[in-house]
Every structure is written in structure tokens, then in C-alpha cells.
N, C-alpha and C positions, 0 to 999 in steps of 0.2 A: 513778462510785470515782476516787474524790482523788489524787495524790500535791505535795507540798510543791516545789517545785525552790529547793535552800540554792543561794546560792553559784555562780549559773548553773551549776551541778556537774547537768548533762543525764544523765550516764553514772549515777549514786550514784540519781538519779528510778524512770532508768529498769530498774535492777535490783530497786526494789521497789513497782514501776508491775506487772513482770514475777511478781517473790513474793506477788505479794496476789493475782494471777490466777489462781495457781495455786494455791493455796490455797483461792481461789474455785471452782477446779473449771472456769474456761473453754474452759483451753487441751484438755480432754479432748471438754467441750462440745461446738467446732469439729469439734473429729475426728471425733467421732460423728456431726455433722450434716452430712459432705461431704461424704455418700451417704444415696441413701434405705437405711432398714435398714424389713424388713419386718416388721412387726406379732410373729408368730412368732420372727424372731430377738431380734425385744428381746427378748421375756417370759423363750428362756431367756439372753439375756445377762444379766438384772435379774435372774433368778433363782441363776443363778452365781455372780454378786456377792454375790447376797446369802450365799448359803453358804459364798465365802471370808470374809465377813465374821465369820460364824457360826465358823469356824475358828479364825478371827484369834484374835476375842475368849476362845474354850477354852482356847487355846495360851498366854494370857497371866493367862487367869485359873488355871491350872495351875502357873506359872508362879513366877507371884506365894502358889501355898501350897506352891512344893516342892514339888513332884509330877516 
């Protein structure tokens, strides 16, 4: 991952880097890898995330259709 520092403005470059890392999901992955997660817990978490994504998709669809 690369970020260009313009005019020695490190603060702006750091903000751009954090935004890129947030979009890529790096912070989330670091948080998940901080502690060991049992395979059964991982499977349950991933299924819950899938349900959450699906419900969000349905809400967006209903919102677009005007219900």
C-alpha cells in the first residue's frame, strides 16, 4: 500500500493511509487476529455476518422499491 506525501504534509498522508487501511479491512483483521478464535466461534461469527449483510441488502432493495 502506498501513500504519497505532498509538500512534507505527513498528517494528510497519514489520514489517507488510515482511510485506505479502513477500506481494505486491515484494522478489522488485526483486531480479529489479536486473540485465537476457535473454529466453531469463527464459523458462527461468519454466519452471523452473512445474515447481517443479507438483511442489509434486503433493506436497501425495499428502500429502493419504495416499501
